[in-house]
N, C-alpha and C positions, 0 to 999 in steps of 0.2 A: 459370588454366591454367599460368602460369609457376611458381606455387608448387608445383603438382602435379608438374611436370617436374623441378624441383629436388629435391623430396622423393624421387621415384623414383630420381634419380641418387644421392642420399645413401644410399639403402637398397638399392642393388643391384637395382633394378627389382622388388623385392618389394612388391606392392600393399598387403598387410596391414601390413607394417612402415612403409611410406610413410604409410598412413592414421594409424597410431599416432603417427608423427613429426609430422604436421600437427596432430593433436589436441592433443598435448603442447605444441607451439609455440603453438597457439591459447589454451590454458589459461594459459600463462605470460603471453601478451599480455593476457588478461583480468585476471590478477592485477595487472598494471601499471596497468590502468584503474580499479582499485578505489578509488583515492583521489580520483577526479574527481567533480565534482558531477553528480548525476542528479536533476534537478528537473522534467523533462518526463515523458511517458508516458501512461498511461491508467488509468481505473477500469473493472474488469470485474465481471460478476456471474454466478452460476450458481444456478439454482433446480432442485432435483431433482424428478423426476416425482412428482406428487401435492402439490407445493407445501408439503411438511412440513419441508423443509430448504433453507436458502439461504445463499449466501456473497457477500460484497462484498470486493474486494481492489484495492489500489492497487499497480501495478507501474511503476517509474520507469526512464527512460533519459535521455540527455542532450539530445536534440533532438526537436522535433515531427516532423521529417522521418522519423526512425526510428520514432517512435510510430505513424505511419500505415501502416507497412509490414506485410506479411502475416506475416513471421516473428515480429515482436514481438507482434502482436495474437494470433497463435496460441498463443504461449508464455503470454501473460497469461490467456487462456481456459483453458489447461491448468492453470495455477496455481489458478484458481478451483475447477476440478473436483478438483484435488489436495486442497485444503483441505476440500472437502465429503467426500472419501473418508477423511480422517484425523480421526476424532472426538476423538482425544486431544490434538491440537495446540492450543496456547494462545498461542504467540508465534512470531515469524519466526525469530530466531536464538537460539542458546544465551545470547548476551550480553544478551538482552532479559529474561531471567529475573530476577524481583525478588530483590534481596539478602535482604530480610526473609523471603520465601517459602523461599529456599534455606536460610537459617539455621533456620527452623522445621522443614523437612524433616530437617536434620541432627540436631536435638534429638530429633525423633521416632524416627529410626533408632537413635540412641544408647540409647534406652530399650528397644529390642527384646531379647527374652529370649536369642536366640542369640548376642548379642554380649557379654553380661555376664561370661562366663568368659574372654574373650579379653584379652591384654595391651593396655594403653592405646594404645600406638603402632600395634598391629595394628587395633584397633577404629577408630581415626581413619582409617586407610587404607581399611578396608572401607566405612565410612560415606561417605567421599569418593567411592569408586567407585559406590556405590548411588545417591547423589544425582546424580552426573554422568550415570548411566544414565537417571534420571528426567527430568532436564533435557533430555537428548537426545531422549527420547520425546515431549516437549512442544514441541520446536523444529521448525518446518516444514522448514527447510533440511536437517535431518538425516534426513528420511524418504525411504524408497525411492520413486522416481518411478513413478507408476501406469502409465505407458506403456512403461517399461523399468526393471524392478525391479533391474537390475544397476547402476543409477546412482542417486545421491541427488539430491534437488531442488537442492541446492547445486551439483552438477556440471552439471545442466541449465542453471542460471542462468549459470554460467561459460561453457559451450559457446555459449549464445545470445549472450553478450557478445562472445566471440571471433568468432562468425559475422557479427554486424552491425557490429562495430567500435566499440561504445560501452559504457560502463559500464551494467549492468542490475542493478536491485535490487528486491526485494519489500519494500515499506515497511510495510504494515499490512493487516490483514484483520478482518472481522467474520463470525461464523458463527452463524446462528440455527437452532435446532432447535425445531419447533413444540411449545409447551407445556412445554419443559424447566423444571424447578424448580417447576412448578405441581402441585397435587393433582388428579389425574385420576380420575374415577370409573370403575370397571371395568364394562364393558358388552359383552355379546356381540351378534351381529347381531339375534337375535330380540328381545332387550330394547330394542335401538336402534329397531327398527321399531315396537315398542309405544310407546316414548317419542315417536316421530314422530306416531303416531296420536293420542296424548294432546295433543300440541302443536297438531295440526290442529283437534282438538275445542275446545281452549282458544282458538285463533284465531277459530273460528266463534262462540264465546261472546263474545269481545271485539268482533267485528263487530256482533253483536246489541246489545251494550251501547253501541257507538258510535252506533247509530241512536236511542238514547234520550238522547243528550247534546246540549247546546247549544253554540254557539260560545263561545270563551274569554272574549269580551267581555260575555257575558250569563250570568245565573244558570242552572245546569243544571236543567231540568225533570225531575221524577221520574216513573217509570213510563210513559214514552211507548212505545207499541207500534206495530206496523206500521199498525194502524187509525187511529192518531193522526196519521200523516203527512198533512199538508194535501193536498187534492186539487188540486194545481197542475200544469198541463200543462208538461211539460219536453221540450224538443226533443232528439232523438237526437244532434244535432250538439253541443249543450251537454254532454250526458253524455260523449260521446267526448272533448271538449276537457278536461273536468274529470278524466277518467280518465287521459289523457296527462299532465296536469299533476301529479296527486296519486299515481298508481300504485294507487289504491284500486279495489275491485271495481265492476262496472257498476251493480249494484243499490244499493250504498252511495252511489255518485255520484248516481244518480237520486233517492234519498231525501234526500240532503244538499241537492240543488238545490231539491227541493220544500219542504223545511223552511226554506229561505232565500229563498223567493219567486223562484227562478230566478237569483239573484245569484251569478255564477260565483266571484268573489273571496271572498264571504262563505261559500259552500259549501266552497271550498278551505280557508279558515281553520278552518271547522267540523271537517272531516276531519283536518286537521293537528293541531288542538288535542287531539282525542280520541286520535289516534295517539301524540302525544308523552306524553300522560298514561299510556297503556299502556306506552310505552317506559320511563318512570320506574319503573314497577312491576317491570319485568324487570331493572333495573340490578343488583340484588343476586344474581341467579342465576349459577351457576358457568358460566364460558365458557372451556373448555380445549381446544376444537377450533379450527379456523380455517385460516389459510394464511399462508405466508411470501411476501411480494411484493417485487419489485425494480423499479427504474427507472434506466436509464442515459441521460443526456441526450445529445443529438447532439454528436459530437466526443469522447465518452467522457472528459470532464474533470470530470464530476459524476455521482455515483452514490448510490443510496438502497437500503437494505434495511430492511424493516419486518415486524412480526408483528401480524396482526389476528386476534382471537379471536371465536368464536361458540360456541354450545352443542353443536352436533352436526355430524358429518362430512357428514350429509345436506345441511344448509344450506351448509356450506363448499364443496361441489361445485356449488352453484347459480350461475347466471349473474349474478344481482343481487349476491351477495356478492363474486364475483370482480371484477365491475366496480367495486365499492366499494374493494376492496383496490388495484386499479390506480389509481383516482383518488387515493387517499390517498398512494400512493407518489409520484405526480407532485406532489401537494400539498407533501409534505416537500421535494422538490427545489426547488419554487418559493418556499418560505418564506424570509424573511430569515435571514442567517447566525446571528442571535441565538437563533433557535428551537433549543432543545437538550433539552427535556423534553416528555412527552406532555401532562400536565395541570399546573395551578398547584400542586397538592399534591405534585408530584414535585421541586420546587425545594428543594434542601437547606437546612435551617434555618441552617447556617453561612453560606451565601451570602446569605440574607435579612439576617442580622445584619451582615454586612460591608457590604451595600448601605445599610442604615440608618445605620451609622456614617459612611459616605462622604457620604451626603446631609446628615446632621446637621452636618458640617463645612463645608458649602458657604457661600460668602460671603454670598449673598443671604438666608440664614436667620438670620444672627447677631443681627440687630436685632429679630427677631420674639419675642413672648412665648413662653415655653417650651411652654405647652399648644397654641399655634397651630403652633409648629415641629413638634411631634410629629404633628399631623394632616397637615401638609403633607408630611412625610417619609413617613408611611404611604401617602398618596396616590401619591407618586412611586414608592415601592417596589412598590405594587400594579400600577402601570403597567409597570414593568420586568418583573415576574413575568408579566403578560399577554403581553408581547412575547416571552418565552421559551417559552411554552406552545403546543404545536401546536393543541390544541383551541380556543384563543382566537383563532386566525387566521381571516381572511376566506377562504371557500372559493373556490378559483380558478375554478370553473365557475359560481359564483353569489355574487359578493361581498356580496350582501345577507344572506347566512347565514354563521354561524360553522361551523367544522369540527365542533364539538360538536353543532350542530343537525342537520347532515347525517348524523352517526352516529345520532342519535336517530330521525330520519326513516326511516333504513334499518332500525332496530330495529322501528319501527311497521309497516313494509311486510313485512319478513321474518318477524317474529314471534319472534325470539330476542334475548337479550342479546348485544350486540356491543361489544367493547372494543379500542382500539388499545393494545397492550401495550408496544411498544418500537420504536425505529428507530435506524438508523445512517446517517450521511451523510458521504461523502468528497468534498472538493474537491481536485482534483489539485494536489499540490505545496504545499498550505497549510502555512505554517510553515517551508518550506524556502527556502534562499537560491537565487535564480535569477539566472543570469548574463544580462546584457543582450546580445542579439545580433540583428541584423536578418536577414531571410530570405536575402538574397544571401550574407551571411557564413556562414549555416548550410549552404546548398547547397555553397558553396566548401569548407567543412570536410568535408562528406560525400564530395566528389569528390577530396579530397586536394590542393586547389589553395591551401590556406592554410598 
């Protein structure tokens, strides 16, 4: 109130001028805060309608007190939506552009036909201007703000900083577009319906085949038909229990129980073994549909974005697939920090070589024979690789299973190839210097008593 009174006095009671006066004063104040450490804040997400586009963003401030406030939280959510709306952005600020990429763009521009007849000093200036424009187009802070296109994102960040009295910065973001970079088959609605019909027919054939299979622990009998199913009385309660446990059809559960003499666990293993065998057959099929999922842990200090693919949009819209995506997003959040790739095959060869070299130099191996050392090192590296791979982790909802097994079981139930393509995980402030401050001091700082 006092600031408003002084501003009006300074501007001859002109409200518009007083507003501009306060805004400029606030932006100057924000500039002064730019050198301060902002290591608190939150992780926000935005999933666009249809789950085909998703964003994860980390926005920082100085204290947890401010991070919990409505103004900061609203601004962070706006930034997530802003990133979703700007398909061309690749980094936060112009300064984040890779020098190698900038140099590559300069060389590319220099080769353009329209510049070859220009004097060299003019060419360099034109190239510099074109590359600067390109960098600006890819920098988030330089974009027009979606809620007020008269301002840039950079100005909105500054105004928020001036309003809440702390340094505010956008640190990083991930933006996933479903299937980007993948070869996607062209299909109209009619052909998609035809594909779904064929898929359902194939699923029916698979079910029929499942009834002729034996448990994984026993040899598969050949040519078993419905007539060959033993005449064993199966209680409806047992059928329901097996159906709830396996997700298989009622008749499949009834026949599985009959073929396994009413043993619930043996029948479940029977259905699971056959389902996983079918899932392996589907693993080579193209999966370019699916969904982008996200998970923000309580407190907004940990966030996950991931892409899970299936074969058709029909399945991607189903409840079972959506539930799987949600479970996997939570799984990534719960995994140890070391988990950084989807599968063992995704660990870079250079990382494996480095780990081998490090293990080979360890003191406890120096006295071992060389052939033994190599085997020990390979075993240790294999363990490290497993610790990094999402598919090798214990599933949070059932630690008896690996994530890879849960995905396979979903393939068996849904009837399509399912793949976890990629994920991004942000821990708030990881890698940033964080000042030590107790809660009382933080409140004092916010109320101007320190």
